[in-house]
ZAVEXPA-899144 format. One record per residue (C-alpha): residue in three letters; x negated, y, z; residue number from 1. Coordinates in nm, 2 decimals. Each point is the difference from the previous one (the first is absolute). Layout:
R|resn|u|v|w|resi
R|ALA|X|Y|Z|NUM;
...
This chain:
R|resn|u|v|w|resi
R|MET|-14.83|5.83|4.13|1;
R|ARG|-0.31|0.29|0.03|2;
R|ARG|0.16|0.33|0.03|3;
R|SER|0.32|-0.12|-0.18|4;
R|ALA|0.21|0.11|0.25|5;
R|ALA|-0.10|0.34|-0.03|6;
R|CYS|0.17|0.01|-0.35|7;
R|VAL|0.31|-0.09|0.13|8;
R|ALA|0.25|0.24|0.15|9;
R|ILE|0.07|-0.07|0.31|10;
R|VAL|0.40|-0.05|0.10|11;
R|VAL|0.09|0.05|0.33|12;
R|ALA|0.16|-0.29|0.17|13;
R|THR|0.36|0.08|-0.06|14;
R|THR|-0.05|-0.11|-0.32|15;
R|LEU|-0.03|-0.32|0.13|16;
R|LEU|0.17|-0.38|-0.08|17;
R|ALA|0.35|-0.01|0.13|18;
R|VAL|-0.16|-0.37|0.19|19;
R|ILE|-0.22|0.23|0.21|20;
R|GLY|0.18|0.15|0.33|21;
R|CYS|-0.18|0.23|0.23|22;
R|ALA|-0.05|0.02|0.32|23;
R|SER|-0.19|0.24|0.24|24;
R|ARG|-0.22|-0.02|0.29|25;
R|GLY|-0.19|0.15|0.25|26;
R|GLN|-0.33|-0.07|0.02|27;
R|THR|-0.20|-0.08|0.32|28;
R|GLY|-0.43|-0.13|0.02|29;
R|TYR|-0.25|0.20|-0.17|30;
R|GLY|-0.01|0.25|-0.28|31;
R|PRO|-0.06|0.17|-0.28|32;
R|LEU|-0.36|0.01|0.11|33;
R|THR|-0.33|0.10|-0.20|34;
R|LEU|-0.27|-0.30|-0.07|35;
R|TYR|-0.15|0.21|-0.28|36;
R|ALA|-0.03|0.36|-0.16|37;
R|PRO|-0.26|0.05|-0.26|38;
R|ALA|-0.29|0.24|0.05|39;
R|THR|-0.03|0.33|-0.16|40;
R|GLY|-0.12|-0.02|-0.34|41;
R|ASN|0.11|-0.38|-0.09|42;
R|PRO|0.17|-0.04|-0.32|43;
R|MET|0.36|-0.02|-0.01|44;
R|PRO|0.23|-0.19|0.07|45;
R|GLY|-0.20|-0.06|0.34|46;
R|ALA|0.11|-0.34|0.05|47;
R|LEU|0.28|-0.26|-0.11|48;
R|TYR|0.12|-0.29|0.02|49;
R|ALA|-0.03|-0.12|0.35|50;
R|ARG|0.02|-0.35|0.13|51;
R|ALA|0.00|-0.16|0.35|52;
R|ILE|-0.04|-0.39|0.13|53;
R|GLN|0.05|-0.10|0.39|54;
R|LEU|-0.27|-0.32|0.04|55;
R|ARG|0.23|-0.28|0.11|56;
R|GLY|-0.29|-0.25|0.08|57;
R|ASN|-0.08|-0.16|0.34|58;
R|GLY|-0.34|0.18|0.03|59;
R|SER|-0.07|0.29|0.22|60;
R|TYR|0.13|0.19|-0.26|61;
R|HIS|0.36|-0.07|-0.04|62;
R|ASN|0.22|0.26|-0.02|63;
R|ARG|-0.24|0.25|-0.11|64;
R|MET|0.06|0.18|-0.25|65;
R|TYR|-0.17|0.13|-0.36|66;
R|ALA|0.08|0.24|-0.24|67;
R|THR|-0.11|0.14|-0.28|68;
R|PHE|0.09|0.25|-0.33|69;
R|GLU|-0.15|0.16|-0.32|70;
R|CYS|-0.25|0.28|0.10|71;
R|TYR|-0.10|0.29|-0.20|72;
R|VAL|-0.31|0.11|0.03|73;
R|ASN|-0.27|0.11|-0.18|74;
R|GLY|-0.28|-0.28|-0.12|75;
R|ARG|0.11|-0.35|-0.04|76;
R|PRO|0.32|-0.10|0.16|77;
R|ALA|0.00|-0.29|0.27|78;
R|PHE|0.36|-0.07|0.21|79;
R|PRO|-0.03|0.09|0.33|80;
R|ILE|0.08|-0.22|0.34|81;
R|TYR|0.15|0.10|0.27|82;
R|GLU|0.09|-0.19|0.33|83;
R|SER|0.25|0.00|0.26|84;
R|LYS|-0.05|-0.15|0.32|85;
R|ASP|0.36|0.09|0.19|86;
R|SER|0.26|-0.12|-0.33|87;
R|GLY|-0.05|0.28|-0.17|88;
R|LYS|0.01|0.32|0.23|89;
R|LYS|-0.37|0.07|-0.05|90;
R|TRP|-0.29|-0.02|-0.28|91;
R|LYS|-0.32|-0.04|-0.05|92;
R|LYS|-0.20|-0.02|-0.34|93;
R|ILE|-0.26|-0.33|0.02|94;
R|SER|-0.06|-0.07|-0.33|95;
R|ASP|0.01|0.02|-0.41|96;
R|VAL|0.11|-0.20|-0.27|97;
R|THR|-0.31|0.09|-0.24|98;
R|ASP|-0.04|-0.10|-0.37|99;
R|GLN|-0.30|-0.26|0.00|100;
R|VAL|0.03|-0.16|-0.31|101;
R|ASN|0.11|0.30|-0.30|102;
R|GLY|-0.16|0.29|0.12|103;
R|TRP|0.34|0.19|-0.08|104;
R|GLY|0.11|0.02|0.36|105;
R|MET|0.36|-0.10|0.17|106;
R|ARG|0.28|0.25|-0.15|107;
R|TYR|0.34|-0.12|0.01|108;
R|GLN|0.23|-0.20|0.17|109;
R|PRO|-0.18|-0.18|0.29|110;
R|PHE|0.21|-0.28|0.11|111;
R|LEU|-0.09|-0.22|0.38|112;
R|TYR|0.10|-0.30|0.07|113;
R|GLU|-0.09|-0.27|0.31|114;
R|LEU|-0.04|-0.35|-0.13|115;
R|PRO|0.30|-0.24|0.21|116;
R|ALA|-0.19|-0.31|-0.11|117;
R|ALA|-0.35|-0.09|-0.14|118;
R|VAL|-0.04|0.00|-0.42|119;
R|GLY|-0.30|-0.17|-0.09|120;
R|ASN|-0.33|0.14|0.17|121;
R|LEU|0.21|0.35|0.13|122;
R|SER|0.15|-0.20|0.36|123;
R|ALA|0.30|0.17|0.12|124;
R|GLY|-0.02|0.32|0.19|125;
R|THR|-0.21|0.14|-0.24|126;
R|VAL|0.12|0.35|-0.12|127;
R|LEU|-0.05|0.07|-0.37|128;
R|CYS|0.02|0.37|-0.17|129;
R|ALA|0.13|-0.01|-0.36|130;
R|GLY|-0.05|0.33|-0.21|131;
R|ASN|-0.04|0.17|-0.32|132;
R|SER|-0.36|0.05|-0.09|133;
R|ILE|-0.05|0.29|-0.27|134;
R|PRO|-0.24|0.23|-0.12|135;
R|SER|0.01|0.36|0.05|136;
R|ASP|0.10|0.07|-0.34|137;
R|LEU|0.32|-0.23|-0.01|138;
R|SER|-0.13|-0.23|-0.26|139;
R|GLU|0.04|-0.34|0.14|140;
R|THR|0.19|-0.19|0.30|141;
R|LYS|-0.05|-0.28|0.16|142;
R|ILE|0.22|-0.21|0.29|143;
R|ASP|-0.33|-0.10|0.23|144;
R|ILE|0.01|-0.17|0.39|145;
R|TYR|-0.19|0.04|0.31|146;
R|LYS|-0.01|-0.21|0.28|147;
R|SER|-0.07|0.10|0.35|148;
R|THR|-0.05|-0.29|0.29|149;
R|ASP|-0.15|0.25|0.26|150;
R|ALA|0.31|0.23|0.12|151;
R|LEU|-0.03|0.18|-0.40|152;
R|ARG|-0.31|0.11|0.16|153;
R|THR|-0.20|-0.10|-0.31|154;
R|TRP|0.07|-0.13|-0.37|155;
R|THR|-0.07|-0.23|-0.25|156;
R|PHE|0.06|-0.04|-0.34|157;
R|VAL|0.26|-0.28|-0.07|158;
R|SER|0.12|0.03|-0.37|159;
R|SER|0.14|0.20|-0.29|160;
R|VAL|0.39|-0.07|-0.08|161;
R|ALA|0.08|0.17|-0.32|162;
R|SER|-0.20|0.27|-0.18|163;
R|GLY|0.17|0.28|-0.20|164;
R|GLY|-0.01|0.28|-0.25|165;
R|ARG|0.03|0.39|0.08|166;
R|ALA|0.17|0.12|0.39|167;
R|ASP|0.26|0.17|-0.24|168;
R|PRO|0.40|-0.07|0.01|169;
R|SER|0.06|0.27|-0.29|170;
R|GLY|-0.14|-0.21|-0.29|171;
R|ASP|-0.13|-0.37|-0.14|172;
R|PHE|-0.26|-0.01|0.18|173;
R|ASP|0.04|-0.36|0.19|174;
R|PRO|-0.05|0.05|0.37|175;
R|VAL|0.04|-0.21|0.28|176;
R|TRP|0.12|0.12|0.32|177;
R|GLU|0.18|-0.11|0.35|178;
R|PRO|-0.14|-0.27|0.14|179;
R|PHE|0.20|-0.22|0.30|180;
R|LEU|-0.13|-0.28|0.14|181;
R|MET|0.15|-0.28|0.19|182;
R|VAL|-0.05|-0.39|0.05|183;
R|ALA|0.30|-0.26|-0.10|184;
R|ASN|-0.03|-0.37|-0.17|185;
R|ASP|-0.30|-0.03|0.18|186;
R|ARG|-0.21|0.28|-0.28|187;
R|LEU|-0.04|0.40|0.03|188;
R|ILE|0.20|0.18|-0.20|189;
R|CYS|-0.07|0.38|-0.15|190;
R|TYR|0.34|0.17|-0.12|191;
R|TYR|-0.12|0.28|-0.22|192;
R|SER|0.11|0.23|-0.23|193;
R|ASP|-0.15|-0.08|-0.39|194;
R|GLU|0.01|0.22|-0.33|195;
R|THR|-0.24|-0.26|-0.19|196;
R|ASP|0.30|-0.16|-0.18|197;
R|PRO|0.07|0.17|-0.31|198;
R|SER|0.33|-0.14|-0.04|199;
R|TYR|0.09|0.23|0.34|200;
R|SER|-0.02|0.31|0.12|201;
R|GLN|-0.08|-0.11|0.34|202;
R|LYS|0.11|-0.32|0.23|203;
R|LEU|-0.06|-0.13|0.29|204;
R|VAL|-0.20|-0.34|0.02|205;
R|HIS|-0.20|-0.22|0.27|206;
R|LYS|-0.34|-0.23|-0.02|207;
R|THR|-0.08|-0.31|0.24|208;
R|SER|-0.28|-0.12|0.15|209;
R|ALA|-0.09|-0.29|0.24|210;
R|ASP|-0.34|0.15|0.13|211;
R|GLY|0.05|0.40|-0.04|212;
R|VAL|-0.26|-0.01|-0.28|213;
R|SER|0.11|-0.18|-0.33|214;
R|TRP|0.34|0.15|-0.07|215;
R|SER|0.28|-0.16|-0.27|216;
R|ALA|0.15|0.12|-0.32|217;
R|ALA|0.25|0.30|0.03|218;
R|VAL|0.34|-0.08|0.09|219;
R|ASN|0.29|0.22|-0.09|220;
R|ASP|0.23|0.14|0.30|221;
R|VAL|0.19|0.22|-0.14|222;
R|ALA|-0.01|0.11|-0.37|223;
R|LEU|0.28|0.19|-0.16|224;
R|SER|0.06|-0.06|-0.39|225;
R|ALA|0.09|0.38|-0.06|226;
R|ARG|-0.37|0.19|-0.01|227;
R|ARG|0.07|0.27|0.20|228;
R|LEU|0.09|-0.16|0.26|229;
R|ARG|-0.31|0.02|0.26|230;
R|PRO|0.02|-0.21|0.31|231;
R|GLY|-0.25|0.08|0.26|232;
R|MET|-0.13|-0.06|0.31|233;
R|ALA|0.13|-0.35|0.16|234;
R|THR|-0.02|-0.06|0.38|235;
R|VAL|0.18|-0.35|0.09|236;
R|ALA|0.03|-0.12|0.37|237;
R|GLN|0.20|-0.40|0.11|238;
R|MET|0.33|0.08|0.14|239;
R|ALA|0.18|-0.17|0.28|240;
R|ASP|0.12|-0.29|-0.22|241;
R|GLY|-0.33|-0.06|-0.12|242;
R|ASN|0.08|0.15|-0.35|243;
R|TYR|-0.22|0.31|-0.11|244;
R|ILE|0.11|0.33|-0.14|245;
R|MET|-0.21|0.24|-0.21|246;
R|THR|0.01|0.35|-0.01|247;
R|TYR|-0.08|0.23|-0.27|248;
R|GLU|0.09|0.35|-0.23|249;
R|VAL|0.12|0.02|-0.36|250;
R|VAL|-0.15|0.28|-0.15|251;
R|ASP|0.26|0.21|-0.24|252;
R|THR|0.28|-0.11|0.25|253;
R|GLY|-0.15|0.21|0.28|254;
R|LYS|0.13|-0.33|0.22|255;
R|SER|-0.16|-0.24|0.24|256;
R|TYR|0.11|-0.39|-0.07|257;
R|PHE|-0.02|-0.35|0.18|258;
R|LYS|0.07|-0.36|-0.07|259;
R|THR|-0.03|-0.30|0.22|260;
R|SER|-0.13|-0.34|-0.09|261;
R|ALA|-0.08|-0.37|0.16|262;
R|ASN|-0.37|0.03|-0.13|263;
R|PRO|-0.16|0.30|-0.01|264;
R|GLU|-0.22|-0.09|-0.30|265;
R|SER|0.33|-0.05|-0.20|266;
R|TRP|0.22|0.35|-0.04|267;
R|THR|0.18|-0.06|-0.35|268;
R|PRO|-0.21|0.28|-0.18|269;
R|ALA|0.28|0.13|-0.21|270;
R|ASP|0.23|0.10|0.31|271;
R|GLU|0.03|0.39|0.06|272;
R|GLY|0.13|-0.08|0.35|273;
R|THR|0.23|0.21|0.26|274;
R|ALA|-0.05|0.38|0.05|275;
R|PHE|-0.01|0.09|0.31|276;
R|GLY|-0.21|0.30|0.05|277;
R|ASN|-0.07|0.34|-0.18|278;
R|GLY|-0.32|0.12|-0.08|279;
R|GLY|-0.21|-0.35|-0.05|280;
R|ALA|-0.32|-0.04|0.20|281;
R|PRO|0.16|-0.29|0.26|282;
R|TYR|-0.15|-0.14|0.24|283;
R|VAL|0.18|-0.31|0.16|284;
R|ALA|-0.09|-0.20|0.30|285;
R|VAL|0.22|-0.23|0.24|286;
R|MET|0.04|0.02|0.39|287;
R|ALA|-0.06|-0.28|0.26|288;
R|ASP|0.44|-0.02|0.05|289;
R|GLY|-0.02|-0.05|-0.39|290;
R|LYS|0.16|0.35|-0.12|291;
R|ILE|-0.17|0.13|-0.33|292;
R|VAL|-0.13|0.36|0.03|293;
R|ALA|-0.09|0.18|-0.35|294;
R|THR|-0.10|0.36|-0.11|295;
R|SER|0.03|0.19|-0.29|296;
R|TYR|-0.15|0.34|-0.10|297;
R|GLY|0.33|0.18|-0.06|298;
R|SER|0.05|0.06|0.41|299;
R|ASP|-0.16|-0.09|0.32|300;
R|THR|0.34|-0.26|0.02|301;
R|ILE|-0.13|-0.35|0.16|302;
R|TYR|0.23|-0.24|-0.21|303;
R|GLU|0.10|-0.28|0.22|304;
R|ASN|0.18|-0.35|-0.07|305;
R|THR|0.11|-0.31|0.22|306;
R|GLY|0.10|-0.24|-0.23|307;
R|ASN|-0.33|-0.14|-0.19|308;
R|GLY|0.06|0.24|-0.29|309;
R|THR|0.36|-0.06|-0.05|310;
R|GLY|0.27|0.26|0.08|311;
R|SER|-0.03|0.37|0.14|312;
R|TRP|-0.28|0.17|0.05|313;
R|THR|0.02|0.32|0.27|314;
R|ARG|-0.24|0.28|0.04|315;
R|ALA|-0.19|0.11|0.29|316;
R|ALA|-0.12|0.36|0.08|317;
R|GLY|-0.45|-0.06|-0.05|318;
R|THR|-0.22|0.13|0.26|319;
R|ILE|-0.27|0.16|-0.25|320;
R|GLY|0.15|0.22|-0.33|321;
R|ARG|0.05|-0.12|-0.34|322;
R|GLY|-0.35|-0.08|-0.15|323;
R|TYR|-0.14|-0.23|-0.29|324;
R|SER|0.01|-0.37|0.06|325;
R|ARG|0.06|0.03|0.39|326;
R|ALA|-0.11|-0.37|0.13|327;
R|LEU|0.18|-0.17|0.27|328;
R|VAL|-0.19|-0.24|0.34|329;
R|PRO|0.22|-0.19|0.19|330;
R|LEU|-0.13|0.01|0.36|331;
R|ALA|-0.03|-0.27|0.23|332;
R|SER|0.17|0.21|0.23|333;
R|GLY|0.30|-0.01|-0.25|334;
R|ARG|-0.03|0.35|-0.08|335;
R|LEU|-0.07|0.13|-0.33|336;
R|PHE|-0.33|0.17|-0.14|337;
R|VAL|0.05|0.30|-0.26|338;
R|ILE|-0.31|0.14|-0.19|339;
R|SER|0.01|0.23|-0.30|340;
R|GLY|-0.31|0.15|-0.23|341;
R|GLY|0.23|0.27|-0.04|342;
R|ASP|0.17|0.12|-0.37|343;
R|ILE|-0.12|0.07|-0.36|344;
R|GLY|-0.08|0.29|-0.08|345;
R|VAL|-0.09|0.15|0.36|346;
R|TYR|-0.32|0.16|0.00|347;
R|LYS|-0.17|-0.16|0.30|348;
R|ASN|0.23|-0.27|0.13|349;
R|LEU|0.00|-0.13|0.37|350;
R|VAL|0.00|-0.32|0.08|351;
R|THR|0.31|-0.01|0.27|352;
R|TYR|0.11|-0.32|0.22|353;
R|GLY|0.25|-0.11|0.26|354;
R|ASP|0.21|-0.29|0.14|355;
R|MET|0.44|-0.03|0.05|356;
R|ALA|0.26|-0.23|0.09|357;
R|PRO|0.07|-0.17|-0.34|358;
């Protein structure tokens, strides 16, 4: 959940569950390199919560990469879009995702997603950007979706998924947070963190849409009976066996968790899941060879599993340092791209990145 991981004491990785082994590995390739450094005079933390994708469609932009992040500026914020034509080595800014409907700005938690199949009138290959539109006084939160059909050069508003209260996790302000998009079951799914239900401090939910415009009612994914437990920051990937894995944090335990399901719309909400790393703010992806890779906030480790979520996990040294919600992109080359918007509490974060052999 928003900034909640900052309230959790970061415990070093030596306290990981016994089921997780440890392996170190040297890195080759590039990184750590810097994609963005905030200008002098920009407000802290400068940047945070970076995300990236590599396009997989068959058009002329096949395998190009795009990145975005929370960008802290004086004035109305937007999500900057950077492009790489060489699998992530060099980057150039090409556009901004701006708030076209609220007059607030696009402030927190951007997420980029390329549609693998058509959804309503949204054709396969359309790139979506979901994010939290929030006014300067942080009084409201609104998860909005924009689309681009011209390689992320221009953006058009599509729909609003959910709305909530003040962007503050410290009390009963009822915000919504942290969207994550996926297409499955012939629908677009938006997972997000939800504080609007008075029965829970926070829970993970999803909504579905057959056209990207009209959205279903929210369905619980992780909703824990102890009110103090706050699951948040869901990411989801399909595993090699066809099942799905979801990672998320549970604040007040200070750990990252995962659970699996045959259906990405059904997660047994009362199941807390299995802890795999300290510090929260996790991210999960699946490599082309079926290996599951994941991050957690507590260290720069990359967690790996080759058993579709069963059996032991190992750890490999990451290519960039520990960061708040580092994102992972399996590359067409078989390597793993890692990007970070920096750490919480740092005055001026850099957006850093690198690649590694998982």
